[in-house]
N, C-alpha and C positions, 0 to 999 in steps of 0.2 A: 731355289736349283743353279737358275743362270746364273749366278754369283759364284756358285762354287765353281760351276765349269773355267768360269773364265779364269778365279785364281788358280785354279788348274793346270789350266791353259799356260796362263804369264809365268808360274815356276817352270812346268818343265820346258820352257820358251828362257828362260834365265840357266838351264842348262846345259841347252845345245848351240845357244847364243856363238862363243868362245869357239865353237868347232865349224858354223857357218860361217862365219867370218873367214877364217883360215881358209875356204874352198875344200873340205873335210871330203874326201870318198865318201859316196851312200852306203851307211851301215845296211847293212841283209834286213835286220828287223822292222826299216822304215820302211824295203821298198822289195817284199817278197817275191822268190822267184821258186816257182815248181820243183819238187829234189827231184833227185835224179830215181830214185829209188823209192818207192810207196809201199805204204803196209798196204796187205790184199782191200780189196772194195767191197765193203760190206752190205752195196745193194743183191738182193737176193733176184732182179728183173722184172719184180711185183710192179703195179700201179701203186702211185704213193695216193695219199687221199689226203684232207686238212679236215677238221670237224668244221660245219656250218659253211662249206663249202662244196658245189656239186661238181668239179675236178675228180677225173681219174689220170693220172698223166706216169709216163715210164720214164727212169731216170734218158731216155735218148732225147723225148718230149721236152722234161724240165730243160735240158740242158742244150736247146735250137735254140742259138743265137739269132733267130733269127723270127722269133714266136716265142715273146715273154709270155711265160706262166703268170693268168692273170687269177688268181684262185679267189679271190674276193673284189667284183665288179665294182662292187658300193660302196669299196674305200677311197675310190678318186673320181673323176671327172674322165669321159672316154678320148680315149687314148689317140694320137694323132697316129698315122701310118709308120711314122719313122719311128715312135714308141715303142707299137706295138711289134713289128713285122720288118724297120728297117727297110733296106733296097737291098735285098739278094746278089742282082745283080749287077750291081757299084760293088759288094764286098762295105756295104754299111749295115753294122747290126743293131739291132733293135736295143734302142737304149735300155727300155724297158728288161730287156735280158739282164744287165749286171746293176743298173740304179733302182732298176725296181718300177711297178710302178705309183708307187709311192715315193719316189725320187729320194727313197731313205738308204740305199745302197748298199753293201758288204763292205768290209773291213779293207776289201782291194780297189774297190771303188768309191767314188766322191756321195758326196751325201749332197743330191741338188735340190730337195725340196725348197721352195723358197727364194733360189734364186735371184736375183736381180736381171730380168732381159738384157737388157745392155754387157752386162758383167761375163752372163752367159755368149753372148755371141761373139764379145771378146777375149775369151780363151778359147774356142775354136778357133777363128781368125788367126791369134798367137801359134795353135798348136801348127794350124795352114804353113803358116810363114817360117814358122821354126824356132821363132823368139820365147815359147816354152818347151821344156821338154819333160822328160821320166817317163813318158805313157807312152811306149810304141804304137800300142795300138790304135790311141785317140793321134799319135800323129797321123798313122795311115787314111784312118777313116774324115780326119778331117784336111784330106789330099782329095776327096772323092764327094762327096757328102756337097749337097747342093745347100743355096745360102738359105733356102727355102725350107727345105728341112732342117738346116739349124736354128731358122726363125720360129719353127710349130713346134720344135723342141722343147726350146729356155722358154717359149709363151708357157706352153703345158706345165712343167717344173716350177716355171715363179706362178704359177697360179696354185700351188698345194702347199698345204699349212702345216708346218715341220711339226717334228713330235719327238717324244724325245726319243732316242735309238740307242744310249748310250750311260752304262752306267760303268761309275769310277773306283777302282780298289788300290788302296796303298801298302802296300806289299813290299818282302825281301824273296819272295821265291814264287813260284808260276808253275803251273800243270807245265808237262813237258810238249812239244808240239811237234805239228810237219807243216808243212807246206803243200797242200795238196795240190791238184788240178785246177787252173784259173786264178794259179796263185792266191787263193783261198788258204788261212791257218786254220790248222781245226788241231784237237788234244789228241795228244799221240793216243792209238789202241792200247798201247804197252803200258799208260797210266805211268807215275810220279811227276817229279818236280824239278826244280831246276833255280840256281840264284837267277833274278830277274835283273842286277847291276844296272845299269842306266840306259836301258829301253822301256820304251813301251811298247805290251804284248796285248793284242787283240782278238776274244776269240769269243765265238756263237755264244748268244746263251742257251739256245738251244740247237743242236748241231743239226738236228734232222728236218726243223725247221727251216734252216738257212739254207743246206743244201738244196730244199726241196725252193729257194727262189722262195717263197713263201713270206709274205711284211708283217707274219705276228709278233715276232722274235728280232730284240737288236743283238750287243754286241755287251760284253764285259773289257771294261781296257784297265788292264792293271800296272799299274805306273810306280815309278819308287818311293817311298814311305819319305816324305819331309816335303814332297814336292807344292800341294798345297797350301804351306806353310809359308813356305820360300815365295809361292805366289804373293802369298798376300800382304808379306812386309816389300815386295814389291811396287804394286798398286796403293800400297798406305802410303810409302815413301816415295817409291823412285829411284832407291839406294842412292838418292843424290843427282836423278839424272830422267832425263823426260823416255816414257815410251820408244819415240824414237829414235835418242841417243840411243841406248838400251840396242834395238833390234836393227840399227841402220843398216844394211846393206848396199854395194853399190848398185844395184839393180832397181833398190827402189828409190834412189838418189832419182837415178835415171830416167825413172815413169816421175817422179814429178816432176825435175825439171821439164820434162815434155810436156807434161799438161800445164802447166804455168804459163810456157812457150804458147801452149792452143790459145788461152786465156788470153794473152797480151796480144796478139794476133786478135782472135775477137773483138777486143776492147777497145780501139782504136779511139773511134769513134769518144771515146770516152763517154761521161752522161751517166745517168742512173741507171743505166742497164750497164754500162759497164761496172759499174758499184756490185752492180746485183748478180751477176756473174762471176765475177772476182770472190764472193760471198760461199757462192755455189759451189765454186773450188778449192775454195780454202776446206767445207765439208766436203765434199767429195774425198779430198789427201787424207783429214782424219778419220773418217771412215773407213781407211786401211786399217788402221790399228785397231778399230771398232768389233771390227769382220771376224776376231777370233772370238770374240765369246761363243759359247754353244756349239763351237766345230771335235766333229772328234779330237784325241790327244793327236794321235797313230797321223790324221789328214794335216794336221795343222805343221808339225814337223817335216812332212814330206814339201810343203808350200816354202819352208825356212831351206829348204835342206836347195832345194832346185834352186832357189832363190841366191845363191853362193856363186861368187865371179867366176863367169863363162856358164853359168847353167842355164840364166832366162835373161831377158834383158824382156820385163813388163813388169807394172802391179804384179802383188806374189796375191794378193787377199782380194774377199768383191768388196762390193762398193757400198753393201750393205750388211749385217749382223742378221745371222740366221740359225735356226739348229734352236735352242732351248732359247734362244729372246723373246720370242710371244707365251713361253709359258709360264705358269706361277713358280 
């Protein structure tokens, strides 16, 4: 499974790389925004339940961003306060309300289960400084969340075991969708289909479960036909180029130069410790490319698009892979 997803990601990246390199505008499919006109709500006002759970919650309770629904506490360790409830006085939302207590997230939020602590902390620092862009919500919260809260969330999510969350389907057509509240893509109640084109469209496997912020069901990613084959060709031959040559951006080059300068300053004394640090730095930089394995296709595309010139001045991918990495 992990090889399948890795090939898919590389194939899709090969399609997106030219647009990224040219600093293309953000495509709507990668950065969904709630539609101005929405279909009528299907909510009947009654409490929602989940088989095997003792909870019964109304829609308002489910969507309370300062109280993450915890349908199945046995699926994860105890949540720190910032993950379960956030900090309402400071307008810091509960991390678990969007990313779920399992860290698997939704199509509009990142999959954070198993992320390295250092990478997580760095992203929050980049949101706060303006080095990382693309999410107004995360930027706003990064400016008010405390370092202790960031560390608590980072350590919690790093300790979660990643699990399969995305099913990939190559196709020419996709169900018609709309962007609901919270920037969530959903199947349109009127039904129908439309051409996929050069997009990635992700929708819930089970819409009711996903809307209830229930971690039992993930998503389907519809991708253009031939994506996996293109990825396999690139993985096997590189088309005569290395991965870094294929996907290099000014942001990535700057991040590498900065990392090497830090290593150089630390290694001025020379000796075995200097050599060890240089090798560790090389592994860390190589891990930038390795980290695409197992990630949601749309999430990888967003990272690449945010790394276009002027969009982000930081490394774009985790320092260690996650997702399907540890799955058979």
